[in-house]
N, C-alpha and C positions, 0 to 999 in steps of 0.2 A: 437655459441658455447661459453662455459664459457671462460671468459677472465678477467684477472686482468691487471692493468697498468704495472706491472713488469713481466708479463707472456710472454712466447714465442709463445703463440697461436695468430693467425691472425684472423681478423674479417671476417664476411660473405662478399660475393661479393659486391663490390661497384666500383665507378669510379676509386678510387685509389687502389683498391684491386680486379682487374677483375677476378682473379683466384678463388675467393671464399674462403671458410674456408680451412685452411691448417696449417701446422706447420713449423716454422723455424728450420733449422738444429741445433743440440746441439752446444752450445757455441756461437750462433749468438748474436750480440750486438743489444740491443733495447734502444732507447732514450725515456725516460718517463718524463712527465712534469705535474705539477699541477698548473694551472693558476687561482688564486683567485682574489678577488677584490682589494687586497693590494699588495700581493707578488706573485711571480712565483718561484716555486721550480722545479729543473731539476736534473736528474741523469741518469746514464747508468745502464742497467740491463742485466743480462745474466742467462739463464736457470731459469727464474722466481725469481731471487734474485737481489736486488739492490747492486751495487758496492759502498760501503760506502764512498770511497775516491773520488767519482765523484759527490756527492750531493752538490748542490749550491743553494743559494737563491738570488733573485734579486727583488728590489723594483720596482713595475710597474710604479711609478711616475717618475722614472729616464729614461724611455724609451717611445718614441712616438708611437711605434707600437710593437705588440708582436714578429714580426720577429726579431726586434732589440735585444730582450732578448735572443732568440736562437743564434743569431750571437755572442753575448757577451759570452754566455756559451761555444759555440764551440771554440771560440778564446782562452778562458781561458784553456780549456782542451788541445788544440793544443800546447799552450805555455808550459804546464806542461808535454808534451810528452805522453799524455794519448789517443790521437786521431789524426788521419790524416784526414784533410779536403780535399774534392775532388777539382780538378782543375775546373775553370769555364767551364760550358758546358759539364761536365762529365756525362756519362750515369748512371742512377740509378743502384746500386748494383755492381759497378766496383771499389770499394775502398779497396779491399783486406781484410785480416783477421781482421784488426783493424777498419774496416768501420762499419757504422751503417746500419743495414738491415731493421729496422722498427722503426716507431715513433708512440707513443701512448700518447695523450694529454687529460687530464681531465680538464675541464674548467667550471667555474661558469658562465654559460650563456646559451643562446638559441642556439641550433644546428639544422640546417636544410640542408639536401642534402650535407653533408660534409663541411658545412661552419658554423663557430661559431661566434656569435655576442655578445659582452659585452657592453651593453648600457651605463652603468655608466662610462666606460673608453673610449667609442667611438672606441673600437678595433674590428677588424674583422680578422679571421684567417681561412684558408681553408686547407683541407687535401692535396690538390695539391701544395699549397705553402710550406708545410712541406717537401714534397718530393723534391721540387725544391731546397730548402736551405740546405738539409742534404744529398741528393743523395741516400736516402733510397729506398727500393723496395716497401714498404707498409707504409701507414699512417692511423691513426684512431683518430678521435676526439669524445670523449664521455662526458656526463655530469659528473661533479665531484662527485656527490652523487652516481651515477651509478658505478663509479670507486670504491668508498668505499664499496659499496654493494658487488661487485665482490671480493673484498679483504678480506671479512669477514672470509672465509674458510682458509685463509692463516695466520691469526693472531695467534701468539704464546701465551700461558697462561701468560707469563711474561709481555706481552704488554697490558694486560687487568687489569682494576681496577673496583671492584664491588662497585656501589653506593648504591643500595638497594638490600639486599639479597632476594631471592625468589626461587620458585620451578623451576626446570629445564624445559625447553620447550621440546615438542615432537621433535623427529629427523627431521620431515618434516615440522615443523612449519614455518610460514612466519616471517621474521625478519624485523625490521624497523631501518633504518640508519638515524640519525639526525646530521646535520652539522651546527655549529654556527661559523661564522667568520666575514668577513665584511658584510655578509648577512646571511640569514637563508634558509635552505632547508631540506627536508626529503623525503625518498622514501622507498617503501617496497621491500623486497627481497623474491621472491616466489621460492620455490624449486619445480621443475617439477617432478611429480609423476613417469613418465617413462623416466626421463632425464639422468639417470646415474650420478647424482650429479650436473647436469646443473641447472642453475637458470634463472628466468626471472625477470628483474629489469626495470620497466618503468621509463622513465624520468619524472621529475616533477619540478614545481616551486612553492612549498608550501609557501615560504616566502611572496608571493604576496597576499595570502589569508587574509581575515579579521581577526583581533584579537578580538575574541568575549568576552573573560573573562579578566577583569581587576580588581585588588583589590582596595578597597578604602583605601587610606593611607594618613598619614601626614596632617589630618584635611581638606582635599579636597575630594570631591566625585569622583566617577569613571568617570563621564562625563568630569570633568576638566582634569584629567590625559589623557583620550582618546583624547581630543581636543589638548592637548599639543603635544602628540605623532603624531597625524595626521598632524599637521603643515599646516592647511588650507584645507586639503582634507576632503571628507565626513566622513572618519573614519580611524583609524590606521590599518596598516597591521602587520602581525606577526613579520616581520623583522624590524619594527619600534621599537621593544623592545628587541626581542630575537636574539641579535648579538652584536658584539663589540661596534659599534657606537650606537646601541640601548640602551645598558646598560649605556653608557655615557649620552645619551639623558634623560633617566629616572633619572639619578643622578642629572642632571641639574634641573629637575622638583622638586625633593625633596630638593635640595639646596635652591631653590627659596622659599620654604615653611619654611625654617629654620630647616628642619629635618635632614639635612646633610651639611657638610662643603664642599665647592668646591675643587676638586682635578682634576688632569689631567685624560683624558680617559684611559691612560695606567694604572694608579693607580686603577681606578675603575675596569678595567678588571682583574687586578692581585688580587684584593680583592674579586672578585665575587665567 
C-alpha cells in the first residue's frame, strides 16, 4: 500500500509486521528517520504530519552504530518531556498514549530481508532492532529515494521550486526522484493504473552506474578528468561527480589546472 515516512499506514506483511497491511489508529505516534551518509535526521509524526518541535539532526561520525543515534534522540525527547521511554524488557505497544507505535526509517543503503547495510559507514540496522529499542509494534526500513518518491504526493506548492519551466505532465505519468547528498541515487515513481492513487517505486542504486558523459574543460581532455574522478578504478561512477564530495573532487581537479582557486568542500557545495 502507499506509504510515506510520515504516514500512519503500515507496510505489507513481514517478520516485523506479521499482520500485513493495516492502519494505525488516529493520533498514533510514529518515529521517522532519514539516515544519510553524513547525517541522520529523526522526528515524530502523527496522522501523516511531522511534529516540528521533535525534528533533530545527528552527525553519523559521532556515533559508532545507528542504534546509538536512536538512543540519543529518544533520550533527548525524554529529557524534554516529549516522550516516555519503556522500561527494559517492556512488551511492544505497552507505552501508553505517548508511546511510539511504529518506526519507519529511510536509509541510503542496501536493504535485504528487513536488514539495512551501509557499506561506507560499516553500519547495519534491522527492523527487529528498531522494535527492540523503541518498543514499537511495527517497523519498516526502506530505501531513502523510495521514501522521497512516496512523499511526492504530499508536497505543498510552497515547498517546490521550478528550475526549468515546461509543460505539465499527464496525471498518470511516471515521475523521477533524484537525490544528491553524500552520494547519488535516483528512482522512478510509477502510478498504478488501477491502484486508486497507489504507486510502485522500485529500489535502485544508480549512483554506482558508470558516468558516461564528461565535458572537456580547463585545458585537459575528458579522459584526464575521468581518470581523476575514477581514482584508480577502470572508470568513474555517477556519484564520483554528482554529489557533495563529488563536487569537491571536481573542484580539486580544476584547481590543479589553475581554472579555479582552492576552497573548502562546504564552500564548493554552497556555490554550486
